Structures are given as structure tokens and as C-alpha cells.
Biotite code that builds the C-alpha atoms (Angstrom):
import biotite.structure as struc

atoms = struc.array([
    struc.Atom([31.264, 3.935, -3.418], chain_id="A", res_id=1, res_name="UNK", atom_name="CA", element="C"),
    struc.Atom([30.651, 5.816, -0.050], chain_id="A", res_id=2, res_name="UNK", atom_name="CA", element="C"),
    struc.Atom([27.683, 7.576, -1.587], chain_id="A", res_id=3, res_name="UNK", atom_name="CA", element="C"),
    struc.Atom([26.065, 4.583, -2.800], chain_id="A", res_id=4, res_name="UNK", atom_name="CA", element="C"),
    struc.Atom([26.228, 3.064, 0.654], chain_id="A", res_id=5, res_name="UNK", atom_name="CA", element="C"),
    struc.Atom([25.163, 6.405, 2.423], chain_id="A", res_id=6, res_name="UNK", atom_name="CA", element="C"),
    struc.Atom([22.088, 6.088, -0.088], chain_id="A", res_id=7, res_name="UNK", atom_name="CA", element="C"),
    struc.Atom([21.544, 2.383, 0.884], chain_id="A", res_id=8, res_name="UNK", atom_name="CA", element="C"),
    struc.Atom([21.394, 3.215, 4.640], chain_id="A", res_id=9, res_name="UNK", atom_name="CA", element="C"),
    struc.Atom([19.093, 6.361, 4.368], chain_id="A", res_id=10, res_name="UNK", atom_name="CA", element="C"),
    struc.Atom([16.731, 4.325, 2.130], chain_id="A", res_id=11, res_name="UNK", atom_name="CA", element="C"),
    struc.Atom([16.619, 1.570, 4.540], chain_id="A", res_id=12, res_name="UNK", atom_name="CA", element="C"),
    struc.Atom([16.120, 4.049, 7.397], chain_id="A", res_id=13, res_name="UNK", atom_name="CA", element="C"),
    struc.Atom([13.084, 5.594, 5.558], chain_id="A", res_id=14, res_name="UNK", atom_name="CA", element="C"),
    struc.Atom([11.503, 2.081, 4.814], chain_id="A", res_id=15, res_name="UNK", atom_name="CA", element="C"),
    struc.Atom([11.808, 1.185, 8.141], chain_id="A", res_id=16, res_name="UNK", atom_name="CA", element="C"),
    struc.Atom([10.219, 4.460, 9.461], chain_id="A", res_id=17, res_name="UNK", atom_name="CA", element="C"),
    struc.Atom([7.257, 3.776, 7.257], chain_id="A", res_id=18, res_name="UNK", atom_name="CA", element="C"),
    struc.Atom([7.004, 0.128, 8.359], chain_id="A", res_id=19, res_name="UNK", atom_name="CA", element="C"),
    struc.Atom([6.957, 1.106, 12.081], chain_id="A", res_id=20, res_name="UNK", atom_name="CA", element="C"),
    struc.Atom([4.499, 4.145, 11.522], chain_id="A", res_id=21, res_name="UNK", atom_name="CA", element="C"),
    struc.Atom([2.227, 1.283, 9.984], chain_id="A", res_id=22, res_name="UNK", atom_name="CA", element="C"),
    struc.Atom([2.132, 3.320, 6.617], chain_id="A", res_id=23, res_name="UNK", atom_name="CA", element="C"),
    struc.Atom([1.805, 0.062, 4.371], chain_id="A", res_id=24, res_name="UNK", atom_name="CA", element="C"),
    struc.Atom([-0.915, -1.513, 6.584], chain_id="A", res_id=25, res_name="UNK", atom_name="CA", element="C"),
    struc.Atom([-3.055, 1.499, 6.756], chain_id="A", res_id=26, res_name="UNK", atom_name="CA", element="C"),
    struc.Atom([-2.746, 1.680, 3.027], chain_id="A", res_id=27, res_name="UNK", atom_name="CA", element="C"),
    struc.Atom([-3.652, -1.825, 2.389], chain_id="A", res_id=28, res_name="UNK", atom_name="CA", element="C"),
    struc.Atom([-6.667, -1.255, 4.698], chain_id="A", res_id=29, res_name="UNK", atom_name="CA", element="C"),
    struc.Atom([-7.912, 1.677, 2.840], chain_id="A", res_id=30, res_name="UNK", atom_name="CA", element="C"),
    struc.Atom([-7.394, -0.181, -0.685], chain_id="A", res_id=31, res_name="UNK", atom_name="CA", element="C"),
    struc.Atom([-9.148, -3.164, 0.635], chain_id="A", res_id=32, res_name="UNK", atom_name="CA", element="C"),
    struc.Atom([-12.237, -1.402, 2.120], chain_id="A", res_id=33, res_name="UNK", atom_name="CA", element="C"),
    struc.Atom([-12.224, 0.771, -1.181], chain_id="A", res_id=34, res_name="UNK", atom_name="CA", element="C"),
    struc.Atom([-12.369, -2.526, -3.318], chain_id="A", res_id=35, res_name="UNK", atom_name="CA", element="C"),
    struc.Atom([-15.288, -4.068, -1.182], chain_id="A", res_id=36, res_name="UNK", atom_name="CA", element="C"),
    struc.Atom([-17.304, -0.983, -1.374], chain_id="A", res_id=37, res_name="UNK", atom_name="CA", element="C"),
    struc.Atom([-17.177, -0.927, -4.991], chain_id="A", res_id=38, res_name="UNK", atom_name="CA", element="C"),
    struc.Atom([-17.448, -4.718, -5.566], chain_id="A", res_id=39, res_name="UNK", atom_name="CA", element="C"),
    struc.Atom([-21.384, -4.525, -5.024], chain_id="A", res_id=40, res_name="UNK", atom_name="CA", element="C"),
    struc.Atom([-21.817, -2.579, -8.395], chain_id="A", res_id=41, res_name="UNK", atom_name="CA", element="C"),
    struc.Atom([-19.543, -4.891, -10.146], chain_id="A", res_id=42, res_name="UNK", atom_name="CA", element="C"),
    struc.Atom([-21.520, -7.925, -9.055], chain_id="A", res_id=43, res_name="UNK", atom_name="CA", element="C"),
    struc.Atom([-24.853, -6.404, -10.219], chain_id="A", res_id=44, res_name="UNK", atom_name="CA", element="C"),
    struc.Atom([-23.338, -5.566, -13.633], chain_id="A", res_id=45, res_name="UNK", atom_name="CA", element="C"),
    struc.Atom([-22.339, -9.266, -13.981], chain_id="A", res_id=46, res_name="UNK", atom_name="CA", element="C"),
    struc.Atom([-25.613, -10.815, -13.312], chain_id="A", res_id=47, res_name="UNK", atom_name="CA", element="C"),
    struc.Atom([-27.492, -8.234, -15.543], chain_id="A", res_id=48, res_name="UNK", atom_name="CA", element="C"),
    struc.Atom([-25.704, -9.369, -18.701], chain_id="A", res_id=49, res_name="UNK", atom_name="CA", element="C"),
])
């Protein structure tokens, strides 16, 4: 029981560290910019068919 509680506390600490450092926001911005850059080719493909 104590081991499980310790794991939860450590996991919450790691999650708080990632949120505080902006890791999730940085990943979302990188994914969105990659999707926008690749969208041009997809739009051309749709209109070609």
C-alpha cells in the first residue's frame, strides 16, 4: 500500500514538473505547426481529384 502511494506521489511530481516546464505546450505547438505545413499538399490533392 505504501509503495503504491509513493508511486502516485512520484508520478504526480513528474507530471507537475513537465507542466511547469511547458513540455506539453511546446509539443502541441510543434505538432500544430507540422500539421499546418503539411496541409498545403493535402489540399492540392483533394482538388486534383
